[in-house]
C-alpha beads as a LAMMPS data file, in Angstrom:
LAMMPS data file: protein, C-alpha beads

253 atoms
252 bonds

1 atom types
1 bond types

-500.0 500.0 xlo xhi
-500.0 500.0 ylo yhi
-500.0 500.0 zlo zhi

Masses

1 110.0

Atoms # bond

1 1 1 10.204 17.842 -5.781
2 1 1 9.107 18.701 -2.269
3 1 1 5.609 18.220 -0.948
4 1 1 5.286 21.979 -0.450
5 1 1 5.784 22.613 -4.163
6 1 1 3.422 19.766 -5.037
7 1 1 0.706 21.298 -2.871
8 1 1 1.286 24.711 -4.436
9 1 1 0.821 23.287 -7.924
10 1 1 -2.379 21.623 -6.786
11 1 1 -3.958 25.058 -6.290
12 1 1 -3.637 25.743 -10.029
13 1 1 -4.806 22.370 -11.308
14 1 1 -8.479 22.528 -10.368
15 1 1 -9.056 18.975 -11.613
16 1 1 -9.118 15.401 -10.361
17 1 1 -7.319 14.122 -13.458
18 1 1 -3.875 12.746 -12.649
19 1 1 -1.169 15.394 -12.641
20 1 1 1.561 13.961 -14.873
21 1 1 3.686 17.112 -14.748
22 1 1 5.050 16.548 -11.260
23 1 1 8.432 14.881 -10.914
24 1 1 8.283 12.722 -7.805
25 1 1 11.584 12.429 -5.959
26 1 1 12.329 10.062 -3.062
27 1 1 13.223 11.096 0.471
28 1 1 16.669 12.777 0.385
29 1 1 19.475 10.648 1.883
30 1 1 17.087 7.732 2.352
31 1 1 18.305 5.225 4.986
32 1 1 16.955 1.682 4.559
33 1 1 18.073 0.507 8.002
34 1 1 16.299 3.372 9.761
35 1 1 13.207 2.697 7.664
36 1 1 13.081 -0.996 8.669
37 1 1 10.717 -2.364 11.294
38 1 1 7.024 -2.364 12.005
39 1 1 4.655 -0.037 10.157
40 1 1 0.885 0.422 10.059
41 1 1 -0.851 1.354 6.813
42 1 1 -3.228 4.047 8.009
43 1 1 -4.224 5.676 4.728
44 1 1 -4.619 4.667 1.090
45 1 1 -5.468 6.553 -2.108
46 1 1 -6.538 4.437 -5.090
47 1 1 -8.696 5.309 -8.114
48 1 1 -9.250 1.731 -9.332
49 1 1 -12.777 0.359 -9.682
50 1 1 -11.966 -2.640 -7.494
51 1 1 -10.826 -0.371 -4.658
52 1 1 -13.978 1.735 -4.992
53 1 1 -16.130 -1.358 -4.451
54 1 1 -14.328 -2.491 -1.304
55 1 1 -12.846 0.686 0.220
56 1 1 -15.422 0.737 3.024
57 1 1 -13.977 -2.557 4.273
58 1 1 -10.430 -1.175 4.501
59 1 1 -8.816 -1.327 7.933
60 1 1 -5.560 -0.117 9.431
61 1 1 -3.233 -3.059 8.721
62 1 1 0.141 -3.988 10.119
63 1 1 3.342 -4.615 8.173
64 1 1 6.911 -5.595 8.864
65 1 1 9.731 -4.392 6.600
66 1 1 13.073 -6.217 6.597
67 1 1 16.136 -5.194 4.543
68 1 1 18.644 -7.763 3.321
69 1 1 22.404 -7.543 2.890
70 1 1 22.019 -6.493 -0.766
71 1 1 19.878 -3.453 0.020
72 1 1 16.596 -5.042 -1.083
73 1 1 13.636 -5.166 1.303
74 1 1 10.851 -7.614 2.112
75 1 1 7.488 -6.335 3.326
76 1 1 5.037 -8.634 5.123
77 1 1 1.453 -7.385 5.523
78 1 1 -1.308 -9.005 7.602
79 1 1 -5.016 -8.809 6.723
80 1 1 -8.059 -10.462 8.297
81 1 1 -9.986 -12.620 5.819
82 1 1 -13.088 -14.776 6.338
83 1 1 -10.810 -17.799 6.877
84 1 1 -8.438 -16.040 9.277
85 1 1 -5.292 -13.907 9.114
86 1 1 -3.902 -13.626 5.574
87 1 1 -0.230 -12.881 4.967
88 1 1 1.072 -11.086 1.882
89 1 1 4.820 -10.897 1.280
90 1 1 6.317 -8.384 -1.163
91 1 1 9.954 -8.413 -2.283
92 1 1 11.195 -4.983 -3.341
93 1 1 14.455 -4.717 -5.278
94 1 1 16.629 -1.649 -4.808
95 1 1 17.420 0.654 -7.720
96 1 1 20.298 3.034 -8.329
97 1 1 18.285 5.733 -6.552
98 1 1 18.039 5.397 -2.731
99 1 1 14.410 5.330 -1.677
100 1 1 13.196 3.835 -4.957
101 1 1 12.428 0.121 -5.402
102 1 1 10.769 -2.145 -7.940
103 1 1 8.754 -5.350 -7.692
104 1 1 6.760 -7.629 -9.978
105 1 1 2.998 -7.482 -9.440
106 1 1 1.541 -10.984 -9.655
107 1 1 -1.965 -9.555 -9.922
108 1 1 -1.294 -7.147 -12.792
109 1 1 1.638 -9.055 -14.345
110 1 1 3.820 -5.945 -14.631
111 1 1 6.836 -4.475 -12.843
112 1 1 5.911 -1.570 -10.576
113 1 1 8.037 1.068 -8.874
114 1 1 7.856 2.065 -5.218
115 1 1 9.002 5.517 -4.075
116 1 1 9.450 6.557 -0.441
117 1 1 8.382 10.154 -0.998
118 1 1 8.728 11.407 2.566
119 1 1 9.450 9.952 6.005
120 1 1 10.856 10.981 9.357
121 1 1 11.474 7.260 10.184
122 1 1 9.947 7.525 13.678
123 1 1 6.338 8.576 12.984
124 1 1 5.189 8.406 9.377
125 1 1 6.015 7.780 5.723
126 1 1 4.374 8.607 2.394
127 1 1 4.820 5.891 -0.234
128 1 1 3.900 6.157 -3.922
129 1 1 3.353 3.048 -6.012
130 1 1 3.714 3.324 -9.813
131 1 1 4.806 6.843 -10.752
132 1 1 3.505 6.453 -14.322
133 1 1 0.115 7.573 -12.956
134 1 1 -2.358 4.919 -14.036
135 1 1 -5.887 4.641 -12.624
136 1 1 -5.593 0.888 -12.120
137 1 1 -2.013 0.744 -10.813
138 1 1 -1.080 3.964 -8.979
139 1 1 -1.536 4.149 -5.210
140 1 1 -0.411 6.406 -2.381
141 1 1 -0.110 4.918 1.090
142 1 1 0.379 6.596 4.461
143 1 1 2.275 4.474 6.990
144 1 1 2.832 5.127 10.674
145 1 1 4.851 3.499 13.429
146 1 1 1.612 3.546 15.439
147 1 1 -1.884 2.563 14.346
148 1 1 -2.999 6.088 15.237
149 1 1 -1.524 9.176 13.587
150 1 1 -1.928 12.872 14.283
151 1 1 -4.596 14.693 12.238
152 1 1 -1.967 17.019 10.752
153 1 1 -0.070 14.066 9.268
154 1 1 -3.275 12.639 7.820
155 1 1 -3.901 16.052 6.269
156 1 1 -0.428 15.987 4.667
157 1 1 -1.329 12.642 3.123
158 1 1 -4.688 13.880 1.813
159 1 1 -3.185 17.069 0.412
160 1 1 -0.408 15.159 -1.349
161 1 1 -2.912 12.727 -2.892
162 1 1 -5.074 15.608 -4.104
163 1 1 -2.021 17.338 -5.577
164 1 1 -1.433 14.279 -7.777
165 1 1 -5.030 14.313 -8.982
166 1 1 -6.679 11.717 -6.751
167 1 1 -10.331 12.471 -6.034
168 1 1 -11.666 12.909 -2.504
169 1 1 -13.645 9.677 -2.917
170 1 1 -10.457 7.730 -3.649
171 1 1 -8.700 8.786 -0.413
172 1 1 -9.425 6.573 2.589
173 1 1 -8.157 6.833 6.179
174 1 1 -9.799 3.951 8.057
175 1 1 -10.355 4.076 11.797
176 1 1 -10.830 0.362 12.508
177 1 1 -7.625 -1.563 13.205
178 1 1 -7.140 -5.008 11.685
179 1 1 -6.569 -7.545 14.502
180 1 1 -3.929 -9.467 12.537
181 1 1 -1.393 -10.654 13.472
182 1 1 -2.478 -11.902 16.885
183 1 1 0.836 -11.151 18.573
184 1 1 2.165 -8.976 21.352
185 1 1 2.962 -5.455 20.086
186 1 1 6.652 -4.594 19.827
187 1 1 8.315 -1.262 19.347
188 1 1 10.924 -0.632 16.664
189 1 1 13.860 -0.551 19.087
190 1 1 12.953 -3.977 20.487
191 1 1 12.570 -5.341 16.977
192 1 1 16.061 -4.203 15.971
193 1 1 17.554 -5.707 19.141
194 1 1 15.913 -9.069 18.486
195 1 1 16.842 -8.976 14.809
196 1 1 20.542 -8.600 15.606
197 1 1 20.423 -11.490 18.087
198 1 1 18.720 -13.979 15.749
199 1 1 20.434 -16.730 13.808
200 1 1 19.972 -16.650 9.987
201 1 1 17.429 -19.501 10.096
202 1 1 15.128 -17.868 12.672
203 1 1 11.991 -16.031 11.624
204 1 1 11.260 -12.639 13.150
205 1 1 8.321 -13.899 15.160
206 1 1 9.558 -17.320 16.108
207 1 1 9.509 -20.839 14.872
208 1 1 9.702 -22.928 11.741
209 1 1 6.107 -24.048 12.315
210 1 1 4.935 -20.452 12.051
211 1 1 6.642 -20.137 8.660
212 1 1 4.739 -23.181 7.381
213 1 1 1.443 -21.759 8.594
214 1 1 2.272 -18.417 6.977
215 1 1 2.982 -20.125 3.644
216 1 1 -0.351 -21.964 3.749
217 1 1 -2.287 -18.829 4.691
218 1 1 -0.472 -16.834 1.990
219 1 1 -1.521 -19.411 -0.603
220 1 1 -5.149 -19.168 0.495
221 1 1 -4.880 -15.376 0.434
222 1 1 -3.580 -15.441 -3.143
223 1 1 -6.473 -17.680 -4.248
224 1 1 -8.896 -15.316 -2.528
225 1 1 -7.413 -12.253 -4.280
226 1 1 -7.610 -13.986 -7.686
227 1 1 -11.283 -14.860 -7.145
228 1 1 -11.924 -11.291 -5.965
229 1 1 -10.293 -9.913 -9.107
230 1 1 -12.401 -12.203 -11.326
231 1 1 -15.541 -11.118 -9.492
232 1 1 -14.637 -7.470 -10.041
233 1 1 -14.203 -7.995 -13.790
234 1 1 -17.535 -9.832 -14.016
235 1 1 -19.186 -6.967 -12.125
236 1 1 -17.800 -4.394 -14.580
237 1 1 -18.902 -6.479 -17.576
238 1 1 -22.390 -6.912 -16.103
239 1 1 -22.743 -3.179 -15.495
240 1 1 -21.636 -2.480 -19.083
241 1 1 -24.186 -4.925 -20.511
242 1 1 -26.979 -3.474 -18.347
243 1 1 -26.055 0.025 -19.464
244 1 1 -26.108 -0.969 -23.131
245 1 1 -29.495 -2.655 -22.712
246 1 1 -30.940 0.415 -21.013
247 1 1 -29.569 2.608 -23.782
248 1 1 -31.040 0.278 -26.403
249 1 1 -34.449 0.195 -24.723
250 1 1 -34.493 3.972 -24.401
251 1 1 -33.628 4.470 -28.063
252 1 1 -36.312 1.962 -29.099
253 1 1 -39.142 3.836 -27.441

Bonds

1 1 1 2
2 1 2 3
3 1 3 4
4 1 4 5
5 1 5 6
6 1 6 7
7 1 7 8
8 1 8 9
9 1 9 10
10 1 10 11
11 1 11 12
12 1 12 13
13 1 13 14
14 1 14 15
15 1 15 16
16 1 16 17
17 1 17 18
18 1 18 19
19 1 19 20
20 1 20 21
21 1 21 22
22 1 22 23
23 1 23 24
24 1 24 25
25 1 25 26
26 1 26 27
27 1 27 28
28 1 28 29
29 1 29 30
30 1 30 31
31 1 31 32
32 1 32 33
33 1 33 34
34 1 34 35
35 1 35 36
36 1 36 37
37 1 37 38
38 1 38 39
39 1 39 40
40 1 40 41
41 1 41 42
42 1 42 43
43 1 43 44
44 1 44 45
45 1 45 46
46 1 46 47
47 1 47 48
48 1 48 49
49 1 49 50
50 1 50 51
51 1 51 52
52 1 52 53
53 1 53 54
54 1 54 55
55 1 55 56
56 1 56 57
57 1 57 58
58 1 58 59
59 1 59 60
60 1 60 61
61 1 61 62
62 1 62 63
63 1 63 64
64 1 64 65
65 1 65 66
66 1 66 67
67 1 67 68
68 1 68 69
69 1 69 70
70 1 70 71
71 1 71 72
72 1 72 73
73 1 73 74
74 1 74 75
75 1 75 76
76 1 76 77
77 1 77 78
78 1 78 79
79 1 79 80
80 1 80 81
81 1 81 82
82 1 82 83
83 1 83 84
84 1 84 85
85 1 85 86
86 1 86 87
87 1 87 88
88 1 88 89
89 1 89 90
90 1 90 91
91 1 91 92
92 1 92 93
93 1 93 94
94 1 94 95
95 1 95 96
96 1 96 97
97 1 97 98
98 1 98 99
99 1 99 100
100 1 100 101
101 1 101 102
102 1 102 103
103 1 103 104
104 1 104 105
105 1 105 106
106 1 106 107
107 1 107 108
108 1 108 109
109 1 109 110
110 1 110 111
111 1 111 112
112 1 112 113
113 1 113 114
114 1 114 115
115 1 115 116
116 1 116 117
117 1 117 118
118 1 118 119
119 1 119 120
120 1 120 121
121 1 121 122
122 1 122 123
123 1 123 124
124 1 124 125
125 1 125 126
126 1 126 127
127 1 127 128
128 1 128 129
129 1 129 130
130 1 130 131
131 1 131 132
132 1 132 133
133 1 133 134
134 1 134 135
135 1 135 136
136 1 136 137
137 1 137 138
138 1 138 139
139 1 139 140
140 1 140 141
141 1 141 142
142 1 142 143
143 1 143 144
144 1 144 145
145 1 145 146
146 1 146 147
147 1 147 148
148 1 148 149
149 1 149 150
150 1 150 151
151 1 151 152
152 1 152 153
153 1 153 154
154 1 154 155
155 1 155 156
156 1 156 157
157 1 157 158
158 1 158 159
159 1 159 160
160 1 160 161
161 1 161 162
162 1 162 163
163 1 163 164
164 1 164 165
165 1 165 166
166 1 166 167
167 1 167 168
168 1 168 169
169 1 169 170
170 1 170 171
171 1 171 172
172 1 172 173
173 1 173 174
174 1 174 175
175 1 175 176
176 1 176 177
177 1 177 178
178 1 178 179
179 1 179 180
180 1 180 181
181 1 181 182
182 1 182 183
183 1 183 184
184 1 184 185
185 1 185 186
186 1 186 187
187 1 187 188
188 1 188 189
189 1 189 190
190 1 190 191
191 1 191 192
192 1 192 193
193 1 193 194
194 1 194 195
195 1 195 196
196 1 196 197
197 1 197 198
198 1 198 199
199 1 199 200
200 1 200 201
201 1 201 202
202 1 202 203
203 1 203 204
204 1 204 205
205 1 205 206
206 1 206 207
207 1 207 208
208 1 208 209
209 1 209 210
210 1 210 211
211 1 211 212
212 1 212 213
213 1 213 214
214 1 214 215
215 1 215 216
216 1 216 217
217 1 217 218
218 1 218 219
219 1 219 220
220 1 220 221
221 1 221 222
222 1 222 223
223 1 223 224
224 1 224 225
225 1 225 226
226 1 226 227
227 1 227 228
228 1 228 229
229 1 229 230
230 1 230 231
231 1 231 232
232 1 232 233
233 1 233 234
234 1 234 235
235 1 235 236
236 1 236 237
237 1 237 238
238 1 238 239
239 1 239 240
240 1 240 241
241 1 241 242
242 1 242 243
243 1 243 244
244 1 244 245
245 1 245 246
246 1 246 247
247 1 247 248
248 1 248 249
249 1 249 250
250 1 250 251
251 1 251 252
252 1 252 253
């Protein structure tokens, strides 16, 4: 289903509940090789409680997407943490439908789907995570080849998120750019040139030592995300207990 039809249906919904009637289709004739390269996540829509608590800290973050010979893709994302640059690596497996992938979420312990809803390969892409429309799992991300996108493209992202039932409060387009990774910027054409000239054992950004550092930082990042998740659950439980106590005290008066 095209974005235009999705936006039209949004006019009749009048609600922020998820719209489960839409059938989300991937970009027609999706080309993995053209989609590869450097991307910046410049917008995110997420209704989860954990996101609501930390959305004001969200920054524009950089990613690198690499396809393999089997048609699967690996996405590396960089995020600044208190201890330095954190690296998250996601392995997406292709499906029978071009533009649709799956991966196993270590945080939620389930398999999620990834759909490239729309892209022109050179400027932007709209990506939907978990089409089964769940408050805790479903996300929409806006990616750009540059850390700055045109206002009209940001509006397309916001309108698409609203058409699926995301609330205004759940849609974030940060303006601050994450400084990670601390490397010279490279355009997509240069990246593809370098990629074709590398030997199989070379990393995209250089040496074996960098790979070891990335592994160590990724481990620390995973520990940090686990602790963050635990803290979020404790926060929810505490709020529930406080609410029950207030209700009890009110009914006792």
